[in-house]
C-alpha positions as CSV (number, residue, x, y, z in Angstrom):
1,M,0.0,-0.3,-0.1
2,I,2.6,2.5,0.9
3,R,4.5,1.4,-2.0
4,S,1.7,2.0,-4.4
5,A,1.6,5.6,-2.5
6,I,4.7,6.4,-3.2
7,L,4.9,5.5,-7.0
8,V,1.7,7.0,-7.8
9,T,3.1,10.4,-5.8
10,S,6.7,10.2,-7.6
11,A,4.6,9.8,-11.1
12,A,2.3,12.9,-10.2
13,L,5.6,14.6,-9.4
14,A,7.4,13.5,-12.7
15,V,4.2,14.6,-14.6
16,S,4.1,17.8,-13.1
17,V,8.1,18.8,-13.6
18,S,7.9,17.6,-16.9
19,A,4.7,20.3,-17.8
20,A,6.4,22.9,-15.9
21,V,9.6,22.4,-17.9
22,L,7.8,22.1,-21.4
23,H,5.1,25.1,-21.1
24,G,6.7,27.5,-18.5
25,Q,9.8,27.5,-20.1
26,T,12.2,29.8,-18.4
27,P,14.4,31.9,-20.8
28,Q,18.0,30.7,-20.3
29,K,19.5,33.6,-22.7
30,T,18.4,37.3,-23.5
31,T,19.1,39.2,-26.4
32,N,22.4,40.6,-24.9
33,S,23.7,37.1,-25.3
34,A,24.6,37.4,-28.9
35,V,22.4,35.2,-30.0
36,Y,22.9,35.6,-33.9
37,T,25.1,36.5,-36.6
38,T,25.9,39.5,-39.1
39,A,25.3,37.0,-41.9
40,Q,22.2,35.9,-40.3
41,A,21.1,39.5,-40.0
42,E,21.7,40.3,-43.5
43,R,19.7,37.7,-45.0
44,G,16.8,38.9,-42.6
45,K,17.6,42.2,-43.9
46,A,16.8,41.0,-47.8
47,V,14.0,38.7,-46.4
48,F,12.1,41.7,-44.9
49,G,12.6,43.9,-48.1
50,E,11.5,41.5,-50.3
51,K,8.5,39.9,-48.2
52,C,7.7,42.4,-45.7
53,S,8.9,46.2,-46.4
54,A,5.7,46.8,-48.1
55,C,3.4,46.8,-45.1
56,H,6.1,47.3,-42.7
57,D,8.4,50.2,-41.8
58,P,11.6,48.4,-40.0
59,A,11.5,51.4,-37.5
60,R,8.6,49.7,-35.9
61,F,11.0,46.9,-35.0
62,T,13.5,49.2,-33.1
63,G,13.5,51.0,-29.8
64,A,10.8,52.1,-27.9
65,P,8.1,50.5,-30.0
66,F,9.6,47.2,-30.1
67,F,10.4,47.3,-26.2
68,E,7.1,48.1,-25.2
69,V,5.8,45.4,-26.5
70,F,8.5,42.6,-25.9
71,D,10.5,43.7,-23.7
72,G,11.0,41.0,-20.7
73,K,9.0,38.6,-23.0
74,A,10.4,35.6,-24.5
75,L,11.7,36.0,-28.0
76,K,9.0,33.4,-29.0
77,E,6.4,36.0,-28.7
78,V,7.7,37.7,-31.5
79,W,8.5,34.4,-33.3
80,D,5.1,33.1,-32.9
81,I,3.3,36.9,-34.1
82,A,5.8,36.4,-37.4
83,S,5.5,33.0,-38.3
84,G,1.6,32.7,-37.3
85,T,0.3,35.9,-39.0
86,M,3.0,37.4,-41.9
87,P,3.3,37.7,-44.4
88,E,-0.3,39.5,-44.4
89,D,-1.4,38.1,-47.7
90,N,0.0,34.1,-46.7
91,P,0.4,33.7,-43.3
92,G,3.4,31.1,-42.2
93,S,4.6,31.0,-45.9
94,L,8.0,31.6,-45.6
95,K,10.7,28.9,-44.7
96,P,11.3,28.6,-40.5
97,Q,14.7,30.1,-40.8
98,E,13.7,33.1,-42.8
99,Y,11.4,34.0,-40.0
100,G,14.6,33.4,-37.8
101,D,17.0,35.5,-40.0
102,I,14.1,38.2,-39.9
103,I,14.1,38.4,-36.0
104,A,18.0,38.3,-36.1
105,Y,17.4,41.7,-38.5
106,F,15.3,43.0,-35.7
107,L,17.8,42.3,-33.0
108,H,20.3,44.2,-35.2
109,L,18.1,46.7,-35.6
110,N,18.2,47.0,-31.9
111,E,22.1,47.3,-32.1
112,F,22.6,43.9,-29.8
113,A,26.0,42.2,-30.2
114,T,26.0,39.2,-32.8
115,G,27.4,35.9,-31.8
116,E,29.5,32.9,-33.7
117,A,26.1,30.8,-34.2
118,E,23.0,31.8,-35.8
119,L,19.8,32.1,-34.1
120,P,18.1,28.7,-34.9
121,G,14.7,29.2,-37.1
122,N,12.0,27.0,-34.5
123,A,9.9,28.1,-31.6
124,G,11.8,26.0,-29.2
125,A,14.8,27.8,-29.7
126,M,13.0,31.4,-29.0
127,A,11.0,30.4,-26.4
128,N,15.2,29.9,-24.5
129,I,15.8,33.6,-25.1
130,K,14.4,36.7,-23.2
131,V,13.8,40.1,-24.8
132,E,15.9,42.3,-22.9
133,K,16.7,46.1,-23.5
134,L,20.3,46.7,-24.8
135,K,22.9,46.6,-22.1
136,K,25.9,49.1,-23.0
């Protein structure tokens, strides 16, 4: 009886911890952690120019307008909006890495430092990075 109670309690705890890790993931990095490359931001600029600039001014993703919406949130929130609703005439039509490159371009617009590794074009990677105002 005690053994059964311990097994049930252990299983419940394991499920609770797993759910917290998957759904309440705390970002391990910030936008100040050099999470994209210069080449990636350049690709993102090109894709933005081709696919986004007809409707969006890059200034919308720079400084106060960007941070008022996203500061303190996971970069996944930017990802979800971009990949789920853009381009407006064909949402989700870009390749996942193209969305990642566009987000790298947004980071470049906000003068975040570049690193040696590219920002992966997937929701899981974006969930692991918190948007944080530039530390100078």
